[in-house]
N, C-alpha and C positions, 0 to 999 in steps of 0.2 A: 716258956718264958726265958729260960736259960739260953736256949738257941737264939732267940731274938736278941738277948743281951750280948752274946758273943758276936753276932753279926754287926750290931751297932758299934761295938768296941773296935772291931776290925776296920769298919768303915771310918771311924773317928781317927784312927791312927794311920789311915791310908794303907792298911795291909790288905792283901788279897783275901777276899771273902771265902772262907772254907765251906765247901758243900758237904752236906750230910744226906746222901741218897736215901738211906734207910729211914731217916727222920722225915724227909720230904714225902716218901711213900706212905709213911704212917699218918702224916698230916692229911694227905689226900684221902686215905681210907677213912679217917675219922670224919672228914667233911662229908664224904658220901654216906657214911653211917648215920650222921646227924640228919641228913636229908631223908634217908630211908625211914629211920625210926621216928623222926618227927611226924612224918605222914602216917606211919603205922599207929602211933599213939593217938593221933587225931581221928583216924578211922575207927579204932577200937572204942574210944570214948564216945564217939558220935553214935555208933551202933548200939552201945550199951545204954546210952541216953534214950534212943528210940525204944529199946526193949522195955524200958520202964513205963512207956505210955500205956494207958488203958486201951484195950482193944476197941472200945467205942470211939476213941479219939483218932484211931489210925486213919480212917477214911479221909478226914480233913487234912491229914499230914502227908498222905502218900505222894502228892505232887512235889512237895518240898523235899521229901526223902529221895525221890527219884532225881531231882536236880542235884542234890548233894552227892549222891552216889555217882552220878555222871561226872561231877567235878573231880571226885576222887579218882575215877578211871583216867581222866585226862592228865591229872598230876602224876599218876603212876606211869603212864605211857611216856611222859616227858622226862622221867628219871634217866640219868646217864646210862648208856648201853652196857657199860662195864658192870652195872648192878644186876643186870638181868640173869646173870649166872648164879647169883647168890640165893641160897635157900630162903633167906629172910624176904627177899623180893618176891619169890614165888609164893610164899605164904601170904604176903600182903596182897598180891594180885588175886589170889584165890579168895581171900576174905572179901575184897571189894566186889569181885565178879559174882560170888555166891549171893551176896546181899542184893546186888543189882538184879540178878535173875529171880530172886524170890519176890521182888516187889510186884511183878504182874500177878503172881499167885495170890498175894495179899489183896490186890485190887479185886480179883475174882471172888475171894472169900468174903469180901466186904459188901457184896451185892445183897440187895434187899430180898432176893429170891432164896437166900440160904436159910434153911430151916434146921431144926435140931436133928432130923434124920440124916441130913447131909453131913453135919458135923460128926455124928456118930460113925458114919461110913468113913470119913477122913481119918478119924481116930483109929479105926480098925486097920485101915490101909497103912497108916504110919506106925501102928503098934504103940502109940502113945496117947495120952489123954490130956485135955486142957480143962480148967475149971468151967463148968457149965451150969446153966439153970434150965428151966423148962423150955426155953426158946432158942438157946444157943450159948455162945461164950458169955460167962457171967459178967455183967456190966461193971461190977466192983472188984472182982477178984481175978479176972483174966487180963493179963498184960500181953503186949506184943511179944515179949520174950517167950511166953508159953507157946505161942504160935510158931515162932522161929525154931523152938526146940523140937517141934514135930519132925524136922528134917524132911520137908516136903520135896526138896529138889531131887531126892532119890526116886520119888514116885510122882514126879511132876505131871506126867501124862494122865495118870489116874485122877489126880487132883483136878486137872483141867476138865476131864470127863464129868466128874461129880459136879463141879461148879457150872459147867455148861448145861448139864442136865437139869440143874436147879432152875436155870433161866427158862428152859422149855417147859418145865413143870409149872412155873409161875404163870406162863401164858395160858396153859390149860386151866389152871385154877381160876384165873381171871375170867375166862370164857364161861366156866361152870358157874362162877358167882353171878355173872351177868344173866345167865339163863335162870338161875334161882330167883334173881331179883325180878325178872319179867313175870315169872309164874306165881310169885308171891303176891303180885298186885293185879294179875289177870283175872277178871271176873265176868260171869255171864250177866248180860243185861236183858231186860224184858220190855216188851211193848204191849199195850192194851189190845185185847181182842173182843170186839163187840162190847157186851156189857159184863164180860167175865173177868175184867181186870187185867193186870200185867202178867199174862200166862204164856206169851209167845216170845221166843228168843228174838232179840233185836238183830235185824239183818246185817247192818254195817259192822257192829261189834262182833257178830258171829264170824264174819269174813276175816276180821283181824285175828280172831282166835285161831281159825284154821290156818291162816298164813303163818302165824307165830308157831303153831304146832309143827308145821312142815319144816320151818327154819331151825327150830330147836332140836327136833329129832335128827335132822341132817348133821347138825353140829355135834350132838351127843354121839352119833354113830362114828363120826370122824375121830372124835377124841378117844372113844373106846378102843379103836384100832391103833392108837398111838402108844408106843412103848413107854412114853414118859407119863402116861396117865395112871400108872400103877398105884401111886399113893392115894388116888381119888376113885379107885375102882368101885368101892361100895357106894359112894355118893353117885357116881355115874350110873351104876346099875339101878339104883333107886329111882333116879329121874327118868331113865329109859323106860322102866316099867310103868311109872306114874303117868308119863305123857302118852305112852301107848294106850293106857287105860282111858285117859281123857279123850284121846282121839277116837277110840272105839265107841265110848259112851256117847260122845257128841254126835257121831255119825248115826248111831241108832236113834238118838233123841230127835235129830232132824227128820229122819224117816218116819218115826212115830208121830211127830208133830204134824207133818204134812198130811198123813193119813187121818189123824184126829181132826184137823181143820176141815178136810173134805167130808168126813163122816158126821161131824157136828152140824154141818150145813144140811146134810141129808136128814138126820134124825131130829133136828130142831123143828122140822115140819110135822105138825100133828097128824096129818094124813098118812105120811110114810110110817110113823110110829104105830098107827093103828093097823096098817096093812102088814107090817113086819114086827109083830109084838115080841117074838123071841130075840130077834136081832136088836131091837130097841132096848130090851132088857140087858142084853150083853153090853151094848154101848154105854148104858148107864153105869155099869161097873167099870168099864174102861175109862169113862169120863172121871169117875171118882179117883181112880188110880193115877190118871194123868194130872189131875189137880194136886194130888198128894206129892207127885214129883216136882211140879213147878213151885208149890208152896215151900217145899224143903230147899229147893235151889234158890228161891228168893230170900230165904232166911240165911243160907250159907252160899253166897254167890261166887266165892273163889272157885275157879275151875277145878283145881287139883283137889281141894277139900270136898267139893261137891261130888266129884266123880269117884274119888278114892277113899273118902272119909268113912263111908258106910257101904253096906251091900244093897241099899235101897235101889240105886240106879241099875246095878248089875242084875238084880232080881226082877224088877218090874219092867224094864224096857223090853227085854226079849218076850216076856209074857204079853205085854201090851201089843207088840207087833203081831204076835200070833193071833190074839183075839181080834185085832182090827182087820186082819186078812180074812178071818172067818165072817166078819160083818159085810164084806164087800159083795 
């Protein structure tokens, strides 16, 4: 102000205006500092404000945060070149760039595929923890600042691998869920045979079951060989074994049923039964056991439960096949 007063006074009295190079340089420096620290304060306050967000709110705000960070980068680049040698400018630039670089990682972390196991891995990699519950970041206690404090930029490649792996695991989980849904509702259906009632597997439905078995077993085999299937290994193995059992039991059942139909026609004739009394007696036992299987399956028609739920099928079908072959 004094400088301005002196200049105005000299101009009022028509005197030559005295220059003050040091003051002019100081004024220029102050103006530059004002630009630099004005932006710095804005950046720090903005990032601090973002840090107060609940982690659950981050997803809907990432686009806006990206635009803001991009705007800060533009303002920083437009700063006078003389500022770029200042340490304060370097610190500002680093603060903006680090926040801009962490945003894609936040986007990856916000994917629906992220599970508690992935967050645990990230905590181990970063050697820091965030407030968690049984599913992931605690919806009430975990804020964005907790995530930023992990220092993920130092291990960005590992974080990307973990989040990318979570997406691939989600795909496997979805396929496995789909297979489970199919076989939870897949049932054997029966059609009437003569006057014996619904004791024969219905042909069309049986074809659909065999086709579904082939498709599901192929998918399970492919998933089992995928390195991203590790979290579901037990579930996969259970379904591989279960559907293998269903396939084996169904094939044996079809073979036994075909022979039973043939033999039933033979021994339903009184003349044949009289001529072959021993074989007729054996077939009577076979017939009772076959009816036992179909009755049980009719009561529990779900394919997996029927074939894997008890040892009845595993025990009786091989025995029936052996006995039917003796009757031929």
